[in-house]
C-alpha positions as a printed Julia matrix, in Angstrom:
266×3 Matrix{Float64}:
 16.58  25.12   11.66
 17.87  26.51    8.41
 16.32  25.62    5.08
 17.7   22.29    3.75
 20.06  22.45    0.84
 18.49  22.18   -2.57
 18.25  18.77   -4.2
 20.97  17.88   -6.68
 20.15  18.66  -10.29
 20.62  15.93  -12.95
 23.89  17.55  -14.05
 25.19  17.44  -10.48
 24.18  13.81  -10.14
 26.3   12.95  -13.2
 29.43  14.73  -12.0
 32.67  12.99  -11.11
 34.94  13.68   -8.16
 38.43  12.48   -7.34
 39.08   9.45   -5.18
 42.85   9.58   -5.24
 43.84   9.34   -8.89
 40.46   7.89   -9.92
 37.36   9.77  -11.01
 34.21   8.35   -9.4
 30.66   9.44   -8.63
 30.1   11.46   -5.44
 28.2    8.56   -3.93
 31.01   6.12   -4.67
 33.61   8.45   -3.18
 31.62   8.78    0.03
 31.34   4.99    0.27
 34.98   4.3    -0.54
 36.34   6.95    1.85
 34.16   5.38    4.53
 35.67   1.98    3.77
 39.19   3.41    4.0
 38.69   4.81    7.47
 36.79   1.82    8.78
 39.82  -0.26    7.82
 42.33   1.9     9.71
 40.33   3.29   12.64
 41.97   1.22   15.36
 45.54   2.05   14.25
 44.9    5.45   12.72
 46.85   7.43   15.31
 49.84   5.09   15.26
 50.15   5.58   11.52
 49.72   9.35   11.89
 52.68   9.46   14.24
 54.81   7.39   11.88
 53.84   9.27    8.71
 54.39  12.71   10.24
 57.24  11.7    12.56
 55.07  13.08   15.35
 54.83  16.59   13.91
 51.03  16.41   13.44
 50.68  16.89   17.2
 52.65  20.15   17.04
 50.58  21.31   14.06
 47.33  20.67   15.94
 48.51  22.75   18.87
 49.22  25.59   16.45
 45.59  25.33   15.24
 44.43  25.64   18.84
 46.6   28.72   19.37
 45.25  30.36   16.2
 41.62  29.61   17.05
 41.05  32.22   19.74
 39.05  29.64   21.72
 38.03  30.77   25.2
 36.08  29.39   28.17
 32.41  29.04   27.31
 32.94  28.79   23.54
 31.2   26.22   21.38
 33.62  24.57   18.94
 32.86  22.45   15.87
 35.52  19.79   15.27
 34.51  18.62   11.8
 35.91  15.3    10.56
 37.08  14.99   14.15
 37.67  11.24   13.9
 39.62   9.87   16.83
 39.39  13.09   18.81
 42.85  14.69   18.85
 41.55  18.22   18.26
 38.53  17.79   20.54
 40.9   16.72   23.33
 42.88  19.95   22.86
 39.84  22.25   22.72
 37.9   20.69   25.62
 40.06  21.97   28.51
 40.17  25.43   26.92
 36.39  25.87   26.59
 35.9   24.31   30.02
 32.72  23.11   31.69
 30.71  26.1    30.41
 31.68  25.4    26.8
 31.36  22.46   24.47
 33.09  20.76   21.57
 30.94  19.02   18.96
 32.99  16.28   17.3
 31.31  15.6    13.97
 32.31  12.84   11.57
 30.61  10.67    8.98
 32.63   7.57    9.83
 31.15   5.69   12.76
 34.24   3.52   13.35
 36.56   6.52   13.67
 34.13   8.35   15.91
 33.72   5.31   18.16
 37.47   5.27   18.8
 37.37   8.98   19.56
 34.36   8.69   21.87
 35.96   5.92   23.93
 39.23   7.82   24.22
 37.67  11.13   25.23
 35.26   9.61   27.73
 38.14   7.67   29.29
 39.86  11.02   29.84
 36.76  12.5    31.47
 36.2   15.09   28.74
 32.44  15.1    29.11
 31.98  18.49   27.42
 32.66  16.79   24.08
 29.49  15.89   22.19
 29.32  13.59   19.16
 27.37  13.92   15.93
 27.49  11.64   12.89
 26.82  13.77    9.81
 28.28  14.61    6.38
 30.26  17.81    6.07
 28.05  18.89    3.17
 24.83  18.78    5.26
 25.49  19.83    8.81
 22.51  19.37   11.17
 23.13  22.59   13.12
 21.39  25.94   13.35
 22.8   29.0    11.63
 25.3   31.01   13.69
 25.87  28.18   16.18
 29.64  28.0    16.71
 32.39  30.31   17.93
 35.04  28.42   15.93
 35.3   25.45   13.56
 38.28  23.35   12.61
 39.11  20.5    10.24
 42.3   18.57   10.88
 43.58  16.44    7.98
 40.05  15.82    6.75
 39.0   18.27    4.07
 40.74  16.42    1.24
 38.39  13.47    1.9
 35.19  15.51    1.55
 32.98  14.62   -1.38
 32.11  18.28   -2.07
 34.61  20.69   -0.51
 32.85  23.81   -1.81
 29.52  22.84   -0.31
 31.18  21.88    2.98
 32.83  25.31    3.2
 29.47  26.97    2.56
 27.91  24.9     5.35
 30.71  25.83    7.71
 30.16  29.51    6.92
 26.46  29.07    7.69
 26.89  27.45   11.11
 29.64  29.79   12.32
 28.77  32.94   14.21
 29.68  36.29   12.62
 33.42  37.03   13.06
 34.09  33.38   14.0
 37.09  31.63   12.39
 37.45  28.42   10.43
 40.84  26.7    10.6
 41.82  23.9     8.24
 45.0   21.9     8.83
 45.86  19.74    5.83
 48.67  18.19    3.85
 49.66  20.59    1.09
 52.26  21.27   -1.6
 56.0   21.57   -0.75
 57.4   24.86   -1.95
 60.83  23.45   -2.83
 61.34  20.94   -5.68
 64.05  19.23   -3.65
 61.75  18.89   -0.64
 58.94  17.66   -2.89
 61.18  14.9    -4.27
 62.31  13.84   -0.8
 58.75  13.92    0.51
 57.47  11.8    -2.41
 60.14   9.21   -1.62
 59.06   9.2     2.03
 55.4    8.82    1.0
 56.27   5.73   -1.05
 57.01   3.98    2.27
 53.52   4.53    3.68
 51.66   1.7     1.87
 54.13  -1.06    2.85
 54.28   0.22    6.44
 50.48   0.34    6.48
 50.37  -3.22    5.23
 52.63  -4.27    8.1
 50.8   -2.38   10.85
 47.18  -2.48    9.68
 47.24  -5.45    7.32
 46.11  -3.41    4.33
 48.2   -1.18    2.05
 45.29   0.22    0.01
 44.16   2.89    2.52
 47.65   4.34    2.49
 47.9    4.26   -1.29
 44.69   6.29   -1.28
 46.18   8.64    1.33
 49.21   9.37   -0.84
 47.06   9.9    -3.93
 44.57  12.11   -2.08
 47.39  14.38   -0.9
 48.76  14.72   -4.44
 45.4   15.71   -5.97
 44.41  18.02   -3.1
 44.2   21.72   -4.07
 47.31  23.83   -3.6
 47.57  26.42   -0.85
 46.49  29.22   -3.16
 43.61  27.21   -4.62
 42.23  26.32   -1.18
 42.52  29.96   -0.1
 40.47  30.91   -3.15
 37.87  28.29   -2.19
 37.58  29.92    1.24
 36.96  33.28   -0.41
 34.48  31.85   -2.93
 32.49  30.35   -0.04
 32.26  33.8     1.58
 35.06  33.81    4.16
 37.07  36.99    4.6
 40.65  37.58    5.72
 41.59  34.2     4.23
 45.23  33.27    4.7
 47.47  30.26    5.0
 50.63  29.39    6.88
 53.0   26.77    5.47
 54.43  24.15    7.81
 57.7   22.32    7.07
 58.09  24.03    3.73
 54.52  23.45    2.62
 54.26  19.73    3.41
 51.28  20.84    5.46
 49.49  24.17    5.84
 47.0   25.83    8.14
 44.33  27.84    6.33
 42.27  30.37    8.26
 39.24  32.39    7.26
 36.61  34.4     9.13
 32.86  34.64    8.7
 31.97  38.27    7.91
 30.08  40.31   10.48
 27.63  41.06    7.7
 27.24  38.03    5.45
 25.11  40.04    3.02
 27.99  42.34    2.07
 30.88  39.98    2.8
 32.67  42.92    4.47
 33.63  43.08    8.13
 32.92  46.26   10.07
């Protein structure tokens, strides 16, 4: 196993991170994000379809196409939740491969486990762990993906560093996430649409607060260019992003260098 990450320094322990529009301690964010997803786990996919008008399923298939996944590959589906991406990767990697669905939220992962086992996708394994401290060996995975999850991470920079560590050289990371519309007119229309999410969530789930957090978390999430820079700062090369529906969402892709010491592929 790799050496554990260093303990937080006092200055790190005092830092604040965003939970929507609020600034809270890292520990409080982890707890509150967990509460959000426990509240919506059973109806999470219904709300995803409503909020995206079904387009999230198309976006996830684009991630699969960009991944280069092949039979026998080992895939890390980080923040895999209810298993949409794992269900797409599993038939591609086949019986000789595996997909490790990793999530910190037990309620979300339970829904995903039941769904995937019901479909007979036995090559999917499950691991409950934080993104910032992945319990995997260095150079373990042929590809990693995060689908609509990175904005909820307590420490995005550390999570990206961990992903770089566990990926094999030349392996890609793909991150599908809500992003920033490139047109002011589209941004205004999208903000109006987002204002409907909390009342619809109240009707379907019985609680509007998780969807207020969702809207806020999207608005404070780094822009496309900022997230690309975070990829590069973590050590990924060939970082790029592809806007979807005018930037409402984006797929970011980066590659672990063949030589991590130099950060240059050969």
